C-alpha positions as CSV (number, residue, x, y, z in Angstrom):
1,M,7.6,37.2,24.2
2,Q,9.7,35.1,26.6
3,V,12.3,32.8,24.9
4,W,13.8,30.0,26.9
5,P,16.7,27.8,25.8
6,G,14.6,24.7,25.3
7,Q,15.8,21.2,24.4
8,P,17.3,19.8,21.2
9,Y,15.1,16.7,21.3
10,P,12.5,15.8,20.3
11,L,12.8,17.6,17.0
12,G,9.7,19.6,15.8
13,A,7.2,21.5,17.9
14,T,6.4,19.8,21.2
15,Y,3.5,21.2,23.3
16,D,3.7,20.2,27.0
17,G,0.6,22.0,28.4
18,A,2.4,25.2,29.3
19,G,4.3,26.1,26.1
20,T,6.0,24.7,23.1
21,N,9.6,23.5,22.5
22,F,10.9,24.0,18.9
23,A,13.9,22.1,17.5
24,V,15.2,21.9,13.9
25,F,18.3,20.4,12.4
26,S,20.6,22.0,9.9
27,E,24.3,21.4,9.6
28,S,24.9,24.0,6.9
29,A,22.9,27.0,8.1
30,D,24.5,30.1,9.6
31,R,21.3,31.3,11.3
32,I,17.7,30.1,11.7
33,E,14.7,32.1,12.6
34,L,11.5,30.6,14.0
35,C,8.5,32.6,12.6
36,L,5.2,32.5,14.4
37,I,2.4,33.4,12.0
38,A,-0.6,35.4,13.2
39,E,-4.1,35.2,11.8
40,D,-3.5,38.3,9.6
41,G,-0.4,36.6,8.1
42,S,2.1,38.8,10.0
43,E,5.2,37.1,11.5
44,T,7.0,37.2,14.8
45,A,10.6,36.1,14.2
46,I,12.6,34.5,17.0
47,E,16.2,33.6,16.3
48,L,17.1,30.1,17.5
49,R,20.4,30.8,19.2
50,E,20.8,27.6,21.2
51,T,22.6,24.8,19.2
52,D,23.4,21.2,20.1
53,A,24.8,18.9,17.4
54,F,23.5,21.1,14.6
55,V,20.0,21.3,16.2
56,R,18.8,24.8,16.9
57,H,16.1,25.0,19.6
58,A,14.1,27.2,21.9
59,Y,11.1,26.9,24.3
60,L,8.3,29.5,24.1
61,P,6.1,29.6,27.1
62,G,2.4,30.2,26.3
63,V,2.6,29.1,22.6
64,Q,-0.5,26.9,22.3
65,P,-1.8,24.2,19.9
66,G,-3.1,25.7,16.6
67,Q,-0.2,28.1,16.3
68,R,1.1,28.3,12.8
69,Y,4.9,28.6,12.2
70,G,7.8,28.2,9.8
71,F,11.5,28.6,9.6
72,R,13.7,31.1,7.7
73,V,17.2,29.8,7.2
74,H,20.2,32.1,6.5
75,G,23.3,30.5,5.0
76,P,25.3,29.9,1.8
77,H,23.6,29.8,-1.6
78,N,25.8,28.0,-4.0
79,P,23.9,25.4,-6.1
80,G,27.1,24.2,-7.6
81,L,28.1,22.9,-4.2
82,G,24.5,21.8,-3.4
83,Q,23.8,24.7,-1.1
84,R,20.4,26.3,-1.5
85,H,19.7,28.4,1.5
86,N,17.4,31.4,1.0
87,S,15.9,33.2,3.9
88,A,13.1,34.6,1.7
89,K,11.5,31.2,1.7
90,L,9.3,30.3,4.7
91,L,10.1,26.6,5.3
92,L,8.0,23.8,6.7
93,D,9.2,21.9,9.7
94,P,10.2,18.4,8.6
95,Y,8.9,17.2,12.0
96,A,5.6,19.2,11.9
97,K,2.7,17.1,13.3
98,A,0.2,19.0,11.2
99,M,0.2,21.4,8.3
100,S,-2.2,24.1,7.3
101,G,-3.2,25.8,4.0
102,N,-2.1,25.1,0.5
103,I,0.7,26.0,-2.0
104,D,-0.6,28.3,-4.7
105,W,2.5,27.8,-6.9
106,D,3.3,31.5,-7.1
107,E,6.8,32.1,-8.4
108,S,8.0,33.0,-4.9
109,V,7.9,29.4,-3.7
110,Y,10.8,28.6,-6.1
111,G,14.4,29.5,-5.5
112,Y,14.9,30.8,-9.0
113,H,12.9,33.0,-11.5
114,F,10.7,31.4,-14.1
115,G,12.5,31.5,-17.4
116,A,15.9,32.2,-15.7
117,P,16.8,29.2,-13.5
118,E,20.3,30.5,-12.9
119,R,19.0,33.7,-11.3
120,R,18.2,33.6,-7.5
121,N,14.7,34.4,-6.5
122,D,14.4,36.5,-3.3
123,L,10.6,36.9,-3.3
124,D,8.9,36.1,0.0
125,S,7.1,32.7,-0.2
126,A,5.2,33.0,3.1
127,P,1.8,34.1,1.7
128,H,1.9,31.4,-0.9
129,T,3.0,28.3,0.9
130,M,1.8,25.9,3.6
131,H,2.5,26.4,7.3
132,S,3.5,24.1,10.1
133,V,1.1,23.8,13.1
134,V,1.6,23.2,16.8
135,I,-0.7,20.3,17.8
136,N,-2.3,19.1,21.0
137,P,-0.8,15.6,21.5
138,Y,-3.3,14.5,24.1
139,F,-6.1,12.1,23.1
140,D,-8.3,9.8,25.0
141,W,-7.5,6.4,23.6
142,G,-9.6,4.7,26.2
143,T,-9.2,0.9,25.9
144,D,-7.7,1.0,22.4
145,R,-5.5,-2.0,21.7
146,P,-3.8,-3.1,18.5
147,P,-5.6,-6.1,17.0
148,R,-2.2,-7.8,16.3
149,T,-3.7,-10.1,13.7
150,D,-1.3,-12.9,12.8
151,Y,0.0,-12.6,9.2
152,H,-1.4,-15.9,8.2
153,R,-4.9,-14.7,9.3
154,T,-4.5,-11.3,7.6
155,V,-6.6,-10.2,4.6
156,L,-5.4,-6.8,3.4
157,Y,-7.7,-4.2,1.8
158,E,-5.8,-1.4,-0.1
159,A,-8.0,1.7,0.1
160,H,-8.0,5.5,-0.6
161,V,-9.5,7.6,2.2
162,K,-11.4,9.8,-0.2
163,G,-12.0,7.3,-3.0
164,L,-13.6,4.7,-0.8
165,T,-16.0,7.0,1.0
166,K,-16.8,10.0,-1.3
167,L,-19.9,8.5,-2.9
168,H,-21.1,6.2,-0.1
169,P,-24.8,6.9,0.3
170,G,-24.8,5.9,4.0
171,I,-22.3,8.5,5.1
172,P,-23.3,12.1,5.8
173,E,-22.2,14.3,2.9
174,E,-20.3,16.7,5.1
175,I,-17.8,14.1,6.1
176,R,-17.5,12.0,3.0
177,G,-13.9,11.7,1.8
178,S,-12.5,12.1,5.3
179,Y,-10.9,10.2,8.1
180,A,-14.3,10.5,9.9
181,A,-15.9,8.8,6.9
182,L,-13.6,5.8,7.2
183,A,-14.6,5.6,10.8
184,H,-18.3,5.7,10.0
185,P,-20.3,2.6,10.9
186,A,-21.4,2.1,7.2
187,V,-17.8,1.7,6.1
188,I,-16.7,-0.4,9.1
189,E,-19.8,-2.7,8.5
190,H,-18.7,-3.2,4.9
191,L,-15.2,-4.1,5.8
192,A,-16.3,-6.4,8.6
193,K,-18.8,-8.3,6.5
194,L,-16.3,-8.6,3.7
195,G,-13.9,-10.2,6.2
196,V,-10.8,-8.1,5.7
197,T,-8.6,-7.8,8.8
198,A,-6.4,-4.8,7.8
199,I,-7.0,-1.6,5.7
200,E,-3.9,-0.5,3.9
201,L,-4.4,3.3,3.3
202,M,-2.8,4.9,0.3
203,P,-0.6,7.9,1.4
204,V,-2.0,9.9,4.3
205,H,1.2,11.7,5.1
206,Q,0.8,15.4,4.2
207,F,1.4,15.6,0.4
208,V,1.4,18.3,-2.2
209,R,-0.7,18.9,-5.3
210,D,1.8,19.3,-8.1
211,H,2.2,22.5,-10.0
212,R,2.0,20.8,-13.3
213,L,-1.2,19.0,-12.4
214,R,-2.7,22.2,-11.1
215,D,-2.0,23.9,-14.4
216,L,-3.7,21.0,-16.2
217,G,-6.8,21.1,-14.0
218,L,-5.8,17.8,-12.4
219,S,-4.8,16.8,-8.9
220,N,-2.4,14.5,-7.2
221,Y,-5.0,12.0,-6.1
222,W,-2.8,9.1,-5.0
223,G,-0.7,11.2,-2.7
224,Y,2.8,9.9,-3.5
225,N,4.3,13.3,-3.1
226,T,5.1,13.7,0.6
227,I,6.2,16.9,2.2
228,G,5.4,16.0,5.9
229,F,6.3,12.6,7.3
230,F,4.7,13.2,10.7
231,A,1.5,15.1,9.6
232,P,-1.8,13.5,8.5
233,H,-2.9,14.9,5.2
234,S,-5.1,17.9,6.0
235,S,-7.6,17.8,3.2
236,Y,-8.8,14.4,4.5
237,S,-10.0,16.1,7.7
238,S,-13.6,17.1,8.0
239,T,-13.0,19.2,11.1
240,G,-10.1,21.6,10.2
241,D,-6.4,21.9,9.5
242,R,-5.1,23.5,12.7
243,G,-4.4,20.2,14.4
244,Q,-8.0,18.8,14.1
245,Q,-6.7,16.4,11.4
246,V,-4.6,14.7,14.1
247,Q,-7.5,14.2,16.4
248,E,-9.8,13.0,13.6
249,F,-7.1,10.5,12.4
250,K,-6.7,9.1,15.9
251,S,-10.5,8.7,16.2
252,M,-10.5,6.8,12.9
253,V,-7.9,4.4,14.1
254,K,-9.7,3.9,17.4
255,A,-12.9,3.0,15.6
256,L,-11.3,0.6,13.2
257,H,-9.4,-1.1,16.0
258,A,-12.7,-1.5,17.9
259,A,-13.9,-3.5,14.9
260,G,-10.8,-5.7,14.9
261,I,-9.4,-4.0,11.8
262,E,-5.7,-3.0,11.7
263,V,-4.5,0.2,10.0
264,I,-1.5,0.1,7.7
265,L,-0.1,3.1,6.0
266,D,1.4,3.3,2.6
267,V,4.5,5.5,3.3
268,V,6.8,7.3,0.9
269,Y,10.2,7.7,2.5
270,N,12.1,7.5,-0.8
271,H,11.6,11.1,-2.0
272,T,9.9,14.4,-1.2
273,A,7.6,16.8,-3.0
274,E,10.4,19.3,-3.7
275,G,11.2,17.5,-7.0
276,N,14.4,18.1,-9.0
277,H,16.6,21.2,-9.3
278,L,13.7,23.1,-10.8
279,G,11.3,22.1,-8.0
280,P,10.0,24.4,-5.2
281,T,11.8,25.3,-2.0
282,L,9.4,24.1,0.6
283,S,11.4,22.5,3.5
284,F,14.3,20.1,3.2
285,R,16.0,21.9,0.3
286,G,16.2,25.2,2.1
287,L,17.1,23.7,5.5
288,D,20.1,21.5,4.4
289,N,20.0,20.3,0.8
290,V,23.2,18.3,1.0
291,S,22.2,16.4,4.1
292,Y,18.7,15.4,2.9
293,Y,19.1,14.5,-0.8
294,R,21.2,12.3,-3.0
295,L,23.0,14.7,-5.2
296,A,24.6,14.0,-8.6
297,K,28.3,14.5,-9.2
298,D,27.4,17.9,-10.4
299,Q,25.7,19.0,-7.2
300,R,23.3,21.3,-8.9
301,F,21.3,18.2,-9.8
302,Y,19.7,15.2,-8.0
303,E,20.1,11.5,-8.2
304,D,16.6,10.1,-9.0
305,T,15.8,6.4,-8.6
306,T,12.1,7.1,-8.0
307,G,11.0,8.9,-11.1
308,T,9.9,11.9,-9.1
309,G,13.0,14.2,-9.4
310,N,14.8,13.4,-6.2
311,S,15.8,10.6,-3.7
312,L,16.4,11.0,0.0
313,L,20.0,10.3,1.1
314,M,19.7,7.0,2.9
315,R,23.3,7.1,4.2
316,S,22.7,10.4,6.0
317,P,22.2,9.8,9.8
318,H,19.8,12.7,9.9
319,V,17.6,11.3,7.2
320,L,17.6,7.9,8.9
321,Q,16.8,9.4,12.2
322,M,13.9,11.3,10.7
323,I,12.5,8.2,9.1
324,M,12.8,6.1,12.2
325,D,11.4,8.9,14.4
326,S,8.4,9.2,12.0
327,L,7.8,5.4,12.0
328,R,7.9,5.3,15.8
329,Y,5.6,8.3,16.0
330,W,2.9,6.7,13.9
331,V,3.0,3.5,15.9
332,T,3.2,5.0,19.4
333,E,1.2,8.2,19.1
334,M,-1.1,7.5,16.2
335,H,-1.5,3.7,17.0
336,V,-1.1,2.5,13.4
337,D,-0.3,-1.2,13.0
338,G,2.2,-1.3,10.1
339,F,3.6,0.2,7.0
340,R,3.8,-0.5,3.3
341,F,7.0,1.2,1.9
342,D,6.6,2.7,-1.5
343,L,9.6,2.0,-3.9
344,A,11.3,0.3,-1.0
345,A,14.4,-0.6,-3.0
346,T,15.4,3.1,-2.8
347,L,15.5,2.8,1.0
348,A,18.2,0.2,0.5
349,R,20.5,2.4,-1.6
350,Q,23.2,3.7,0.6
351,F,25.4,4.6,-2.4
352,H,24.3,3.3,-5.8
353,E,23.5,-0.4,-5.7
354,V,20.6,-1.9,-3.7
355,D,22.2,-3.2,-0.5
356,R,20.1,-5.7,1.4
357,L,22.0,-4.9,4.6
358,S,21.9,-1.2,4.4
359,S,21.7,1.0,7.5
360,F,17.9,1.5,7.2
361,F,17.2,-2.3,7.5
362,D,19.7,-2.6,10.4
363,L,17.9,0.2,12.2
364,V,14.5,-1.3,11.7
365,Q,15.7,-4.8,12.8
366,Q,16.9,-3.6,16.1
367,D,14.2,-1.0,16.9
368,P,11.9,-2.4,19.6
369,V,8.8,-0.5,18.3
370,V,9.1,-0.5,14.5
371,S,10.3,-4.1,14.3
372,Q,7.1,-5.3,15.8
373,A,4.8,-3.5,13.3
374,K,3.8,-5.1,10.0
375,L,6.5,-4.2,7.4
376,I,5.6,-4.5,3.8
377,A,8.0,-3.6,1.0
378,E,7.1,-2.6,-2.6
379,P,10.4,-4.3,-3.6
380,W,11.4,-2.3,-6.6
381,D,12.3,1.2,-7.7
382,L,13.3,2.7,-11.1
383,G,17.0,2.6,-10.6
384,E,19.5,0.1,-11.9
385,G,19.0,-3.3,-10.3
386,G,15.9,-2.0,-8.6
387,Y,13.7,-5.1,-9.0
388,Q,14.3,-6.9,-5.8
389,V,11.3,-9.3,-5.3
390,G,12.4,-12.0,-2.9
391,N,15.5,-10.2,-1.7
392,F,14.4,-8.2,1.4
393,P,15.5,-9.2,4.9
394,P,13.6,-11.9,6.9
395,L,11.6,-9.4,9.0
396,W,9.9,-8.1,5.9
397,T,7.0,-9.1,3.7
398,E,6.8,-8.1,0.1
399,W,4.3,-7.2,-2.6
400,N,4.8,-10.2,-4.8
401,G,4.8,-8.8,-8.4
402,M,5.6,-12.2,-9.7
403,Y,2.4,-13.6,-8.2
404,R,0.4,-10.8,-9.9
405,D,2.0,-11.5,-13.3
406,T,1.8,-15.2,-13.2
407,V,-1.9,-15.4,-12.1
408,R,-2.8,-12.8,-14.8
409,D,-1.0,-14.8,-17.4
410,L,-2.6,-18.1,-16.4
411,W,-6.2,-16.8,-16.6
412,R,-5.6,-14.8,-19.9
413,G,-4.4,-18.0,-21.5
414,E,-0.7,-17.6,-21.8
415,T,1.3,-20.7,-22.6
416,A,4.0,-22.2,-20.4
417,T,2.7,-20.7,-17.1
418,L,1.7,-23.8,-15.2
419,A,5.0,-24.5,-13.4
420,E,5.4,-21.0,-12.1
421,F,1.7,-20.9,-11.2
422,G,2.2,-23.9,-9.0
423,S,4.9,-22.0,-7.1
424,R,2.9,-18.8,-6.7
425,L,-0.2,-20.7,-5.5
426,T,1.8,-22.4,-2.8
427,G,3.5,-19.3,-1.3
428,S,6.5,-18.7,-3.7
429,S,9.0,-20.9,-1.8
430,D,11.5,-20.2,-4.6
431,L,11.5,-16.6,-3.5
432,Y,11.3,-16.7,0.2
433,Q,12.3,-20.1,1.6
434,D,16.1,-19.8,1.2
435,D,16.4,-17.0,3.8
436,G,14.2,-18.6,6.4
437,R,11.0,-16.8,5.5
438,R,7.6,-18.4,5.4
439,P,4.6,-18.2,2.9
440,I,3.4,-15.1,4.8
441,A,6.4,-13.2,3.3
442,S,4.4,-13.1,0.0
443,I,1.7,-10.4,-0.2
444,N,-0.3,-11.8,-3.0
445,F,-2.3,-9.4,-5.2
446,V,-3.8,-9.4,-8.7
447,T,-4.6,-5.6,-8.8
448,C,-3.7,-2.6,-6.8
449,H,-4.0,1.2,-7.1
450,D,-1.3,1.2,-9.8
451,G,-2.8,-0.3,-13.0
452,F,-6.1,-1.6,-14.1
453,T,-8.9,-2.3,-11.6
454,L,-10.0,-6.0,-11.6
455,R,-13.0,-5.2,-13.8
456,D,-10.8,-3.3,-16.3
457,L,-8.2,-6.1,-16.3
458,V,-10.8,-8.3,-18.0
459,S,-12.4,-5.5,-20.1
460,Y,-9.4,-3.8,-21.8
461,N,-6.4,-4.9,-23.8
462,D,-4.9,-1.4,-23.9
463,K,-4.7,1.5,-21.5
464,H,-7.0,4.5,-22.1
465,N,-5.3,7.3,-20.2
466,E,-6.4,10.2,-22.4
467,A,-7.9,12.1,-19.4
468,N,-4.4,12.4,-17.9
469,H,-3.3,14.8,-20.7
470,E,-0.1,12.9,-21.5
471,D,-1.1,11.5,-24.8
472,S,-1.3,8.1,-23.1
473,R,2.5,8.0,-22.8
474,D,2.0,7.4,-19.0
475,G,1.1,4.2,-17.4
476,E,2.2,0.6,-18.0
477,S,1.8,-0.5,-21.6
478,F,2.1,-4.3,-20.9
479,N,-0.7,-5.1,-18.4
480,R,-1.2,-8.8,-19.0
481,S,-4.9,-8.0,-19.4
482,W,-7.5,-9.5,-21.8
483,N,-10.7,-7.8,-22.8
484,C,-12.6,-11.1,-23.3
485,G,-13.5,-10.2,-26.9
486,A,-14.5,-6.6,-26.8
487,E,-12.6,-3.4,-25.8
488,G,-14.3,-1.6,-23.0
489,D,-18.1,-1.2,-22.6
490,T,-20.2,-3.7,-24.5
491,E,-23.7,-5.1,-24.5
492,D,-22.6,-8.6,-25.7
493,Q,-23.9,-10.9,-23.0
494,A,-21.4,-13.7,-23.7
495,V,-18.5,-11.2,-23.2
496,L,-20.1,-9.8,-20.1
497,A,-20.6,-13.4,-18.7
498,L,-17.0,-14.3,-19.4
499,R,-15.7,-11.1,-17.8
500,A,-17.8,-11.8,-14.6
501,R,-16.4,-15.3,-14.5
502,Q,-12.8,-14.1,-14.9
503,Q,-13.3,-11.7,-12.0
504,R,-14.5,-14.5,-9.9
505,N,-11.5,-16.7,-11.1
506,F,-9.1,-14.0,-10.0
507,I,-10.7,-13.5,-6.6
508,A,-11.0,-17.2,-5.9
509,T,-7.4,-17.9,-6.9
510,L,-6.2,-15.0,-4.6
511,M,-8.1,-16.4,-1.6
512,L,-7.0,-20.0,-2.3
513,S,-3.3,-19.1,-2.5
514,Q,-0.8,-19.5,0.3
515,G,0.6,-16.2,1.6
516,V,-1.3,-13.0,2.5
517,P,-4.0,-11.8,0.1
518,M,-4.5,-8.2,-0.8
519,L,-7.7,-6.9,-2.4
520,S,-7.9,-3.4,-4.0
521,H,-10.8,-1.3,-2.9
522,G,-13.8,-1.6,-5.0
523,D,-12.7,-4.7,-6.9
524,E,-15.3,-6.6,-4.8
525,L,-17.9,-4.2,-6.4
526,G,-16.7,-4.3,-10.0
527,R,-15.2,-0.8,-9.9
528,T,-14.0,0.6,-13.2
529,Q,-11.7,3.4,-14.2
530,Q,-12.8,3.1,-17.9
531,G,-9.5,1.6,-18.9
532,N,-7.3,4.3,-17.2
533,N,-4.4,2.3,-15.6
534,N,-2.6,5.3,-14.2
535,A,-5.3,7.4,-12.4
536,Y,-2.9,9.1,-10.1
537,C,-4.2,12.5,-11.1
538,Q,-8.0,11.8,-11.3
539,D,-9.7,13.0,-8.1
540,N,-13.2,12.5,-9.4
541,E,-15.9,10.0,-10.0
542,L,-13.6,8.0,-12.4
543,T,-11.6,6.8,-9.4
544,W,-14.2,7.0,-6.5
545,V,-16.0,3.8,-5.5
546,H,-19.6,3.6,-6.8
547,W,-21.6,1.7,-4.3
548,P,-24.3,-0.7,-5.5
549,E,-28.0,-0.2,-4.9
550,G,-30.1,-3.4,-4.7
551,R,-29.2,-6.7,-6.4
552,G,-27.2,-6.9,-9.6
553,P,-23.8,-7.9,-10.9
554,Q,-22.0,-5.6,-8.3
555,A,-23.9,-7.1,-5.4
556,E,-23.3,-10.7,-6.6
557,L,-19.6,-10.1,-7.0
558,L,-19.5,-8.6,-3.5
559,E,-21.3,-11.7,-2.1
560,F,-18.9,-14.0,-4.0
561,T,-15.9,-12.2,-2.6
562,Q,-17.3,-12.3,0.9
563,G,-17.8,-16.0,0.5
564,M,-14.2,-16.6,-0.7
565,I,-12.7,-14.6,2.1
566,W,-14.7,-16.4,4.7
567,L,-13.9,-19.8,3.2
568,R,-10.2,-18.9,3.6
569,R,-10.6,-17.6,7.1
570,D,-12.5,-20.8,8.1
571,H,-9.9,-23.2,6.8
572,P,-6.2,-23.1,7.9
573,V,-5.2,-25.4,4.9
574,F,-5.4,-22.2,2.7
575,R,-3.3,-20.1,5.0
576,R,-0.5,-22.4,6.2
577,R,2.4,-20.9,8.2
578,R,4.9,-23.3,6.6
579,F,5.7,-24.3,3.1
580,F,4.3,-27.6,1.8
581,H,6.7,-30.6,2.1
582,G,5.3,-32.6,-0.8
583,R,5.5,-35.7,1.3
584,P,3.5,-37.5,4.1
585,V,3.6,-35.7,7.5
586,S,4.4,-37.8,10.5
587,G,1.7,-38.3,13.1
588,T,-1.2,-38.4,10.6
589,H,-3.6,-41.3,10.2
590,D,-3.0,-41.6,6.5
591,D,0.1,-41.8,4.3
592,L,-1.0,-39.0,1.9
593,T,1.3,-36.1,1.0
594,D,0.3,-32.7,2.3
595,I,-0.1,-31.6,-1.4
596,A,-0.5,-33.4,-4.6
597,W,-0.8,-32.4,-8.3
598,F,-2.9,-34.0,-10.9
599,T,-3.7,-33.7,-14.6
600,P,-7.3,-33.1,-15.5
601,A,-7.4,-36.9,-16.1
602,G,-6.8,-37.5,-12.4
603,E,-3.2,-38.8,-12.9
604,E,-0.3,-37.4,-10.9
605,M,1.6,-34.7,-12.7
606,T,4.9,-35.7,-14.2
607,K,7.8,-33.4,-15.1
608,R,6.7,-33.5,-18.7
609,D,3.2,-32.4,-17.7
610,W,4.6,-29.3,-15.9
611,S,6.7,-28.3,-18.9
612,T,4.1,-28.8,-21.6
613,S,3.6,-25.3,-23.1
614,Y,0.0,-25.7,-24.0
615,A,-1.1,-27.1,-20.6
616,K,-3.3,-24.6,-18.8
617,S,-5.3,-26.9,-16.4
618,L,-4.6,-29.0,-13.4
619,T,-6.0,-30.3,-10.1
620,V,-4.4,-29.6,-6.7
621,F,-5.0,-31.7,-3.6
622,L,-4.6,-30.0,-0.2
623,N,-4.5,-32.4,2.7
624,G,-6.1,-30.9,5.8
625,N,-4.8,-33.8,7.9
626,A,-1.2,-33.0,7.0
627,I,-0.7,-29.5,8.3
628,S,2.8,-29.6,9.8
629,E,2.7,-26.4,12.0
630,P,1.1,-26.7,15.4
631,D,-1.5,-24.4,16.9
632,R,-0.7,-21.8,19.6
633,R,-0.7,-24.4,22.3
634,G,1.4,-26.9,20.4
635,G,-1.6,-29.0,19.3
636,K,-2.2,-30.5,15.9
637,I,-4.2,-28.5,13.4
638,V,-6.7,-30.6,11.5
639,D,-8.8,-29.2,8.7
640,D,-11.0,-30.5,5.8
641,S,-9.2,-31.5,2.6
642,F,-9.8,-29.8,-0.7
643,L,-9.4,-30.4,-4.4
644,L,-8.8,-27.3,-6.5
645,L,-9.7,-27.8,-10.2
646,F,-8.3,-25.1,-12.5
647,N,-9.3,-24.9,-16.2
648,A,-7.7,-21.8,-17.6
649,S,-8.0,-23.1,-21.2
650,S,-10.4,-21.7,-23.8
651,E,-12.2,-25.0,-24.0
652,Q,-14.5,-27.0,-21.8
653,L,-12.5,-29.8,-20.3
654,E,-13.3,-33.1,-18.6
655,F,-11.8,-33.6,-15.1
656,T,-11.6,-36.8,-13.2
657,V,-11.7,-36.8,-9.4
658,P,-8.4,-38.4,-8.4
659,A,-8.7,-41.8,-6.7
660,G,-7.0,-42.6,-3.4
661,H,-7.4,-39.1,-1.9
662,G,-10.9,-39.3,-0.5
663,E,-14.1,-40.9,-1.6
664,A,-16.8,-38.3,-1.0
665,W,-16.5,-34.6,-2.1
666,V,-18.9,-31.7,-2.3
667,V,-18.6,-28.6,-4.6
668,V,-18.1,-25.5,-2.5
669,V,-16.9,-23.1,-5.2
670,D,-17.9,-22.9,-8.9
671,T,-16.8,-19.7,-10.7
672,T,-19.4,-20.3,-13.4
673,L,-22.0,-19.4,-10.8
674,P,-22.5,-15.7,-9.6
675,V,-22.3,-16.7,-5.9
676,L,-21.1,-19.6,-3.9
677,P,-23.4,-22.5,-3.3
678,A,-25.3,-22.3,0.0
679,P,-23.8,-24.6,2.7
680,G,-24.8,-28.2,2.1
681,T,-26.3,-27.6,-1.4
682,G,-23.2,-28.1,-3.6
683,T,-23.0,-31.0,-6.0
684,R,-21.7,-34.2,-4.5
685,V,-19.1,-36.3,-6.3
686,K,-17.0,-39.4,-5.6
687,A,-13.5,-40.4,-6.5
688,G,-13.4,-41.5,-10.1
689,D,-16.3,-39.3,-11.2
690,T,-15.9,-37.0,-14.1
691,L,-16.8,-33.4,-14.2
692,W,-17.0,-31.0,-17.1
693,L,-15.4,-27.6,-16.3
694,A,-16.4,-24.7,-18.5
695,D,-13.6,-22.8,-20.2
696,R,-11.8,-20.5,-17.9
697,S,-13.4,-21.7,-14.7
698,L,-12.5,-23.0,-11.3
699,L,-14.0,-25.6,-9.0
700,V,-13.3,-26.3,-5.3
701,L,-14.3,-29.7,-3.8
702,Q,-14.3,-30.2,-0.1
703,R,-13.9,-33.4,1.9
704,P,-14.8,-33.3,5.6
705,A,-11.9,-34.1,8.0
């Protein structure tokens, strides 16, 4: 076999049509062998002799896409100094664009012997681990263009590739649970009719099924256990794992873009699947442990701010380069539109504390590609000072955990929530306005993959995680949930009616709030996990979406959700780009403020009304004639005006339509009804009229501009 010197960049395996360039970084290795793996499992080893800035490289003419490979690294093995080289372990390429096979958790994939962690293990891991794959980078994107939906017009839909599609009756069985299934017209039609503009996919970077979960007969369903930051997860491919997964993923993105739907990836750059000091040696640990991981003072061990056993070393230039290279790759080559960063506070930890101006954020800010993508932070981790909602740089949006908690508290009847609810409803200016951000910085959500589904939120007081085999120690114990009078399944019609109304209350509130709404997949269909609020290991019908057949509560909830999303999309007053002023806006034909707050009696709220602990109800006026931001051409935006009537109390209450803010109104949302009133059929009311709102219900009144 011919071996040419090759190039040190790009890292990974790069096929150019005639052969493949291989390049891998290790500062601490003495020698690195590239091992090409044949179909019978035999290896051809090529020593990478060329070195530039600790990058070993070679070009192999004739090596084609589909070729499996790995690295064997020779160097010091001294765990006390953080050095864990072991040439018996076949290592994955950190820059591999595809990975093949599975890890069977044989003892050989570990650097020590079971029962004797201090004794080095020199068993060959090659037959028992995954392999990197050379891919064909060429793909016909045709006329594909990113939708580039403005944030204020964005409706996010968090989804799992397999969970959303595995049981869909309109998808051929042989592709269910795959990227191809997400691209199927049945799924795209559902998303388009629902009105979502972006699908936020739970992890699709290549991840690992944990050893412990395998032994329990469970699986890492969520996928927050990344081993390949450039490779689409192979088991979501319906066509193969020798590079076909890359082509299938690209086809999925192309199909979603054609429907105007953006693709956002949930990415896990805070840790890897290698775990703590007792974890397997799969890639980074064997290549250069000290350069990739945050090590403790005793370098045998790892700093862990993620709860997974390790944390990547964010002050390492090579880690930062890998992350930025990965992000650019997914934007430029895979055409994704943005990222949601899991446990993003860890990315800000250069040393110990969370540093808002850490190197990672500086790199993102100046990068001409990544800075233009949608960047969403999960603004917390498990380390000290890790809860950072409201503290990310201006370029970023954030999952607003305070929004989730406050809205849950309001509708379950907690006292003293009204003032904070007012802030969350209007875009959380207390969190984002001081650093120049706008309401779009707030990603509003009531539920997500982590925790109860929407239906379970109103059906369970307590978590029921027995199926996880952890004696229900796992999962959040304080969920701000309320079962509406019965725990779990019930035939009590009054309880069921209240639960249905509460689901509509949550969905309506979400779509009426300023900021960017995010819906968790299946919530529009009343999906349940039977009270399991930590279903990370349940890859089965417990977590998969069950699609409705015919009419019924599921179909009605879907219709209600569609109606609320389209009401939001049709009316810019619900998706303002600037915060409310609370005063009249110049250039309007009336002197009304852009927002006003009223008691149920129709009187303007006083400071005392906001602070009354038992108050759980109010009316909000949104002035469609007082939107301060201009349209794209600098013109004035004019919309209808709305009154939002919230009754989160346990009693029916009388509301008075406020005077002086419009005479004629029509009811367009009533959460006591299973679906929205048909256009033009809602009840008509006038200023000064009284309306009785059922306990825990919401009304929206509309006044034409």
